C-alpha positions as a LaTeX table, in Angstrom:
\begin{tabular}{lrrr}
\hline
Residue & $x$ (\AA) & $y$ (\AA) & $z$ (\AA) \\
\hline
Unk1 & 0.00 & 0.00 & 0.00 \\
Unk2 & 2.84 & 2.38 & 0.87 \\
Unk3 & 4.51 & 1.59 & $-2.44$ \\
Unk4 & 1.37 & 2.57 & $-4.34$ \\
Unk5 & 1.16 & 5.89 & $-2.43$ \\
Unk6 & 4.84 & 6.53 & $-3.12$ \\
Unk7 & 4.34 & 5.83 & $-6.83$ \\
Unk8 & 1.39 & 8.23 & $-6.99$ \\
Unk9 & 3.34 & 10.93 & $-5.17$ \\
Unk10 & 6.32 & 10.51 & $-7.49$ \\
Unk11 & 4.07 & 10.70 & $-10.55$ \\
Unk12 & 2.28 & 13.77 & $-9.18$ \\
Unk13 & 5.56 & 15.55 & $-8.56$ \\
Unk14 & 6.76 & 14.69 & $-12.06$ \\
Unk15 & 3.57 & 16.09 & $-13.58$ \\
Unk16 & 3.76 & 19.26 & $-11.49$ \\
Unk17 & 7.41 & 19.81 & $-12.48$ \\
Unk18 & 6.49 & 19.43 & $-16.14$ \\
Unk19 & 3.61 & 21.89 & $-15.82$ \\
Unk20 & 5.90 & 24.40 & $-14.12$ \\
Unk21 & 8.49 & 24.08 & $-16.89$ \\
Unk22 & 5.86 & 24.55 & $-19.60$ \\
Unk23 & 4.26 & 27.50 & $-17.82$ \\
Unk24 & 7.62 & 29.18 & $-17.16$ \\
Unk25 & 7.31 & 32.84 & $-18.09$ \\
Unk26 & 11.03 & 33.29 & $-18.83$ \\
Unk27 & 10.48 & 32.27 & $-22.46$ \\
Unk28 & 8.31 & 34.01 & $-25.05$ \\
Unk29 & 4.68 & 34.45 & $-24.09$ \\
Unk30 & 1.88 & 32.56 & $-25.75$ \\
Unk31 & 0.81 & 35.69 & $-27.63$ \\
Unk32 & 4.35 & 36.20 & $-28.93$ \\
Unk33 & 4.63 & 32.59 & $-30.05$ \\
Unk34 & 1.22 & 32.70 & $-31.75$ \\
Unk35 & 2.05 & 35.97 & $-33.54$ \\
Unk36 & 5.36 & 34.53 & $-34.71$ \\
Unk37 & 3.67 & 31.37 & $-35.99$ \\
Unk38 & 1.03 & 33.42 & $-37.83$ \\
Unk39 & 3.72 & 35.63 & $-39.40$ \\
Unk40 & 5.71 & 32.60 & $-40.51$ \\
Unk41 & 2.57 & 30.97 & $-41.89$ \\
Unk42 & 1.53 & 34.00 & $-43.96$ \\
Unk43 & 5.05 & 34.72 & $-45.18$ \\
Unk44 & 5.37 & 31.10 & $-46.41$ \\
Unk45 & 8.56 & 30.43 & $-44.49$ \\
Unk46 & 7.94 & 26.69 & $-44.92$ \\
Unk47 & 7.83 & 26.93 & $-48.74$ \\
Unk48 & 10.91 & 26.16 & $-50.81$ \\
Unk49 & 12.56 & 29.55 & $-51.53$ \\
Unk50 & 14.48 & 28.13 & $-54.49$ \\
Unk51 & 11.17 & 27.53 & $-56.33$ \\
Unk52 & 9.70 & 30.99 & $-56.93$ \\
Unk53 & 6.38 & 29.67 & $-58.22$ \\
Unk54 & 5.77 & 27.57 & $-55.13$ \\
Unk55 & 7.00 & 30.35 & $-52.84$ \\
Unk56 & 4.88 & 33.14 & $-54.32$ \\
Unk57 & 1.91 & 30.88 & $-54.95$ \\
Unk58 & 1.94 & 29.83 & $-51.30$ \\
Unk59 & 2.20 & 33.42 & $-50.12$ \\
Unk60 & $-0.58$ & 34.64 & $-52.43$ \\
Unk61 & $-2.87$ & 31.76 & $-51.50$ \\
Unk62 & $-2.38$ & 32.24 & $-47.78$ \\
Unk63 & $-2.89$ & 36.01 & $-47.97$ \\
Unk64 & $-6.06$ & 35.51 & $-50.03$ \\
Unk65 & $-7.28$ & 32.98 & $-47.47$ \\
Unk66 & $-6.64$ & 35.46 & $-44.67$ \\
Unk67 & $-8.47$ & 38.23 & $-46.56$ \\
Unk68 & $-11.41$ & 35.91 & $-47.28$ \\
Unk69 & $-11.59$ & 34.95 & $-43.60$ \\
Unk70 & $-11.61$ & 38.62 & $-42.57$ \\
Unk71 & $-14.34$ & 39.44 & $-45.11$ \\
Unk72 & $-16.47$ & 36.54 & $-43.89$ \\
Unk73 & $-16.04$ & 37.63 & $-40.26$ \\
Unk74 & $-17.08$ & 41.19 & $-41.11$ \\
Unk75 & $-20.08$ & 39.89 & $-43.08$ \\
Unk76 & $-21.09$ & 37.64 & $-40.20$ \\
Unk77 & $-20.78$ & 40.46 & $-37.68$ \\
Unk78 & $-22.85$ & 42.82 & $-39.83$ \\
Unk79 & $-25.46$ & 40.11 & $-40.39$ \\
Unk80 & $-25.76$ & 39.39 & $-36.67$ \\
Unk81 & $-25.86$ & 43.08 & $-35.71$ \\
Unk82 & $-28.53$ & 43.88 & $-38.35$ \\
Unk83 & $-30.91$ & 41.28 & $-36.93$ \\
Unk84 & $-30.64$ & 42.51 & $-33.35$ \\
\hline
\end{tabular}
């Protein structure tokens, strides 16, 4: 019985240590990481820069997708606000 309690305590401490490491504020904040990921996504940093067609096609497609998403959000907001 004592062994089982010891195992649970050890596992709990391991989990708490991991949570503390992941929640450590010394690194970049979640907002900073998310903004950096969004910037990299839109700028097509994962596309092959040696292939200009793939690179620019990826950038154009992602920017158009972002614009379309913004337009749809504005349309949805105006639709919801009109019916109130």
